C-alpha positions in Angstrom: 0.0 0.0 0.0 1.4 3.4 -0.9 2.0 5.7 2.0 3.5 8.6 0.1 2.1 12.1 -0.1 1.7 11.2 -3.7 -1.5 9.1 -3.9 -2.8 6.7 -6.6 -5.4 9.2 -7.8 -2.6 11.8 -8.3 -0.5 9.3 -10.3 -3.4 8.8 -12.7 -3.4 12.5 -13.6 0.3 13.2 -13.9 1.5 14.9 -17.1 4.7 13.3 -18.3 7.8 15.5 -18.5 10.6 14.8 -21.0 13.1 15.1 -18.2 11.3 12.6 -16.0 11.0 8.8 -16.0 8.2 6.7 -14.7 9.2 4.1 -12.0 7.2 1.1 -11.0 5.8 1.6 -7.5 7.7 -1.4 -6.1 10.9 -0.1 -7.7 10.2 3.4 -6.2 10.1 1.7 -2.8 13.4 0.0 -3.2 15.0 3.2 -4.5 13.5 5.1 -1.6 11.6 7.4 -3.8 8.4 6.4 -2.2 7.6 5.0 1.3 5.7 1.8 0.5 4.9 -1.4 2.2 5.7 -4.5 0.1 6.4 -8.2 1.0 8.4 -8.9 -2.1 10.8 -6.2 -3.4 11.8 -6.1 -7.0 15.4 -7.1 -7.8 15.4 -5.1 -11.0 14.7 -1.4 -11.3 11.7 -1.2 -13.6 11.5 2.1 -15.5 8.9 3.3 -18.0 9.6 5.7 -20.9 7.1 7.4 -23.2 3.5 8.4 -23.1 0.4 6.7 -24.5 1.6 3.9 -26.8 1.0 4.3 -30.6 0.2 0.6 -30.7 -3.1 -0.9 -29.6 -2.4 -4.3 -28.1 -5.6 -5.8 -26.7 -4.0 -6.9 -23.4 -2.0 -3.8 -22.6 -2.9 -0.9 -20.3 -0.6 1.4 -22.3 -2.4 0.7 -25.6 -3.6 3.5 -27.7 -7.3 2.9 -26.8 -6.8 1.6 -23.3 -8.6 3.3 -20.4 -5.9 2.4 -17.8 -2.9 4.3 -19.0 -1.6 5.1 -15.4 -0.7 1.4 -15.1 1.4 -1.2 -16.9 -0.3 -4.5 -16.3 -1.4 -4.2 -12.6 1.5 -1.9 -11.6 1.3 1.9 -11.0 4.2 4.0 -12.3 4.8 7.4 -10.6 7.0 9.9 -12.3 10.3 11.3 -11.0 13.1 13.5 -12.3 15.5 11.4 -14.3 18.6 12.6 -12.5 17.0 11.6 -9.2 16.1 8.2 -10.5 19.7 7.7 -11.8 21.2 8.7 -8.5 18.8 6.4 -6.6 19.3 3.5 -9.0 23.1 3.8 -8.7 22.9 3.7 -4.9 20.6 0.7 -4.9 22.8 -1.2 -7.4 26.0 -0.5 -5.4 24.2 -1.6 -2.2 23.2 -4.9 -3.9 19.5 -4.2 -3.7 19.0 -4.5 -7.4 20.8 -6.6 -10.1 19.9 -4.6 -13.2 17.6 -1.9 -14.7 14.9 -2.5 -17.3 13.4 0.3 -19.4 9.9 -0.5 -20.6 9.3 1.7 -23.7 6.0 2.7 -25.3 6.0 3.2 -29.0 5.9 6.8 -30.4 7.9 9.5 -32.2 11.6 9.3 -31.3 11.0 6.5 -28.8 14.3 4.8 -29.8 16.3 8.0 -29.6 14.8 8.8 -26.2 15.6 5.3 -25.0 19.1 5.6 -26.3 19.6 8.8 -24.4 18.2 7.4 -21.2 20.3 4.2 -21.4 23.4 6.3 -22.1 22.7 8.6 -19.1 22.2 5.6 -16.7 25.1 3.6 -18.0 27.4 6.6 -17.7 26.6 6.9 -14.0 26.9 3.2 -13.1 28.2 0.1 -14.7 25.2 -2.2 -14.4 23.3 -4.5 -16.7 20.6 -2.5 -18.5 17.7 -3.9 -20.6 15.4 -2.0 -22.9 12.1 -3.6 -23.8 11.1 -1.8 -27.0 9.7 -2.2 -30.4 12.6 -1.2 -32.7 12.1 -0.7 -36.4 15.3 -2.0 -37.7 18.5 -3.9 -36.8 20.3 -0.5 -36.7 17.9 0.6 -33.9 18.9 -2.5 -31.9 22.6 -2.0 -32.6 22.3 1.7 -31.5 20.7 0.7 -28.2 23.4 -1.9 -27.4 26.1 0.7 -28.3 24.5 3.2 -25.9 24.9 0.8 -23.0 22.2 -1.9 -23.2 23.3 -5.3 -22.1 20.1 -6.7 -23.7 17.4 -5.5 -26.1 14.0 -7.2 -25.7 11.7 -7.3 -28.7 8.4 -8.6 -27.4 6.5 -11.1 -29.5 4.0 -11.6 -26.7 1.9 -14.0 -28.9 3.3 -17.4 -29.6 1.9 -17.7 -33.1 0.7 -15.6 -36.0 -3.1 -16.0 -35.6 -3.0 -15.0 -31.9 -0.6 -12.1 -32.8 -3.1 -10.8 -35.3 -6.0 -11.1 -32.9 -4.2 -9.3 -30.0 -1.6 -7.0 -31.6 -2.6 -6.6 -35.2 -0.1 -6.6 -38.1 3.6 -7.0 -37.9 4.2 -10.6 -37.0 6.5 -11.4 -39.9 8.5 -8.2 -39.4 8.9 -8.7 -35.6 9.9 -12.4 -35.9 12.4 -11.6 -38.7 13.9 -8.8 -36.7 14.2 -11.0 -33.6 16.0 -13.7 -35.6 18.3 -11.2 -37.4 19.1 -9.4 -34.1 19.9 -12.7 -32.4 22.3 -13.7 -35.2 24.0 -10.3 -35.2 24.2 -9.8 -31.4 24.2 -13.3 -29.9 23.4 -13.4 -26.2 22.0 -9.8 -26.1 18.5 -10.3 -27.4 15.3 -11.2 -25.5 11.6 -11.5 -26.1 8.4 -11.8 -24.1 5.8 -14.5 -24.4 2.3 -14.4 -22.8 0.6 -17.7 -21.9 -3.2 -17.6 -22.2 -3.9 -15.4 -25.2 -5.4 -18.2 -27.2 -2.5 -20.3 -28.3 -2.1 -24.0 -27.6 0.5 -25.3 -25.3 2.2 -26.9 -28.3 2.4 -23.6 -30.1 3.9 -21.9 -27.0 6.4 -24.6 -26.4 7.5 -24.8 -30.0 8.1 -21.0 -30.0 10.1 -21.3 -26.8 12.2 -23.9 -28.4 12.9 -21.7 -31.4 13.9 -18.8 -29.2 16.2 -21.0 -27.1 17.8 -22.3 -30.2 18.5 -18.7 -31.3 20.0 -17.8 -27.9 17.1 -15.4 -27.2 16.1 -15.0 -23.5 12.4 -15.6 -22.9 10.5 -13.6 -20.3 7.4 -15.7 -19.6 4.2 -14.0 -18.5 0.7 -15.2 -17.6 -2.1 -13.3 -19.4 -3.5 -10.9 -16.8 -6.9 -9.3 -17.4 -6.9 -5.6 -16.5 -9.8 -3.2 -16.4 -9.7 -0.7 -19.3 -8.2 -3.0 -21.8 -9.9 -4.9 -24.7 -9.3 -8.2 -23.0 -10.5 -7.1 -19.6 -13.2 -9.8 -19.5 -11.0 -12.7 -20.7 -10.0 -15.3 -18.0 -6.3 -15.8 -17.1 -4.8 -19.2 -18.0 -5.4 -22.1 -15.7 -2.5 -22.4 -13.3 -1.9 -26.0 -14.4 -1.4 -24.8 -18.0 1.0 -22.2 -16.9 3.0 -24.6 -14.7 3.4 -27.1 -17.6 4.7 -24.3 -19.8 7.0 -23.0 -17.1 8.5 -26.5 -16.7 8.9 -26.8 -20.5 10.8 -23.5 -20.6 13.1 -24.4 -17.7 14.0 -27.7 -19.2 14.5 -26.4 -22.7 16.6 -23.4 -21.8 19.0 -25.7 -19.7 19.2 -28.3 -22.5 17.5 -30.9 -20.3 14.7 -31.6 -22.8 13.8 -30.8 -26.4 10.3 -29.9 -27.6 10.6 -32.5 -30.3 10.3 -35.2 -27.7 7.2 -33.8 -26.0 3.8 -35.3 -26.5 0.4 -33.5 -26.6 -3.3 -34.4 -26.6 -5.7 -33.5 -29.4 -6.1 -30.0 -28.0 -2.4 -29.3 -28.0 -2.0 -29.7 -24.2 1.2 -31.1 -22.9 1.0 -34.8 -21.9 4.7 -35.5 -21.3 8.2 -34.0 -21.5 9.6 -37.1 -23.2 11.1 -38.5 -20.0 10.3 -40.7 -17.0 8.1 -39.0 -14.4 10.4 -39.6 -11.6 13.4 -38.2 -13.5 11.3 -35.2 -14.5 10.3 -34.5 -10.9 13.9 -34.9 -9.7 15.1 -32.3 -12.2 12.4 -29.9 -11.1 12.8 -30.6 -7.4 14.1 -27.3 -6.2 11.1 -25.4 -7.7 13.3 -23.0 -9.7 11.2 -23.7 -12.8 8.3 -21.9 -11.2 10.1 -18.6 -10.4 9.9 -15.6 -12.7 11.6 -16.3 -16.0 13.4 -13.5 -18.0 16.6 -11.6 -17.7 19.0 -12.5 -14.8 17.8 -10.7 -11.7 14.3 -10.1 -13.0 11.6 -11.1 -10.5 8.6 -8.8 -11.4 6.7 -9.2 -8.0 2.9 -9.2 -8.5 3.1 -8.2 -12.1 0.7 -11.1 -12.9 -0.7 -11.6 -9.4 -2.6 -10.0 -6.6 -0.9 -10.0 -3.1 -2.2 -13.0 -1.2 -3.5 -14.6 -4.4 -2.2 -17.4 -6.6 1.4 -17.0 -7.7 2.0 -17.6 -11.4 5.6 -16.5 -11.0 7.3 -16.8 -7.6 9.4 -13.7 -7.0 11.7 -15.4 -4.6 13.1 -18.9 -4.1 10.4 -21.4 -3.2 10.3 -23.1 0.2 10.7 -26.9 0.3 6.9 -27.1 1.0 6.0 -24.8 -1.9 8.3 -26.7 -4.3 6.8 -30.0 -3.1 3.2 -28.7 -3.6 4.0 -27.4 -7.1 5.7 -30.6 -8.2 2.8 -32.7 -6.9 0.3 -30.5 -8.8 2.4 -30.8 -12.0 2.5 -34.6 -11.6 -1.3 -34.7 -11.2 -1.9 -32.4 -14.1 0.3 -34.6 -16.4 -1.3 -37.9 -15.3 -5.0 -36.8 -15.5 -7.0 -38.0 -18.5 -8.4 -34.5 -19.0 -5.9 -31.6 -18.5 
């Protein structure tokens, strides 16, 4: 709960200043820019650049026609002077409170140039990993951001397949996928993407896309679709937790080279039935519960981005306890052994 003199209602009516950056409320707490109460602190400084997005993604609060522009997903983003944010981020990184900074960038005029300047300003102040999640137009844009100080550029697919992309994001699937592939070949180890489970894809479509990204060396940030008031998909249900757990396990195994999607089996609806290995061996590999933590760049935990405090955790923002890991593994085992998933 925010305890700052700056209230939620005030945040919704702020006018963005070119010399200011928006900061997630959880990050603002870690950076001591706000006095807030939180039971899971972010380990990445999440920063937001730009005003209302020129794109109109059906699930996004920053979309052109969204009625919830003060948020990104379920998170509120107050605005602070950029020099103050840089100073606070530097101090938090030096103190070991955060592991990296991540710029979330809305599309609009000069968004790449503004991001390049912001990354350059932050990287000049502190030597820390910086990521920019942005929709670049060309490989030159990606190269410029890396040259400015980005350790990683994230180009979000969000949708696992073309038909879902068209339904939720519109046109641009072929261009975005081609740019991802080209960027990964030109800048190996420095490219990421986002994939959202529950937009309408099958588990098979999601897993096959994950495998392609892993083969290209592209880091996958995995999200559960989260319905948010004010977006076009506000009435859509989030994915069943069992579905998300199966995909999380697939991602964890694939990225570590412990399994290949080509060995997985599915039912007639495209739901995962097996990971191509003995159940006991599977559960042994997943025993520590790490597969069910937030997946993305190193140091990214995104607390409550997809969840409500006290509710079901799609992505654990911290290491699981032994009991939590045991419960999640038992639920996965049951989900894979049921006749109807």
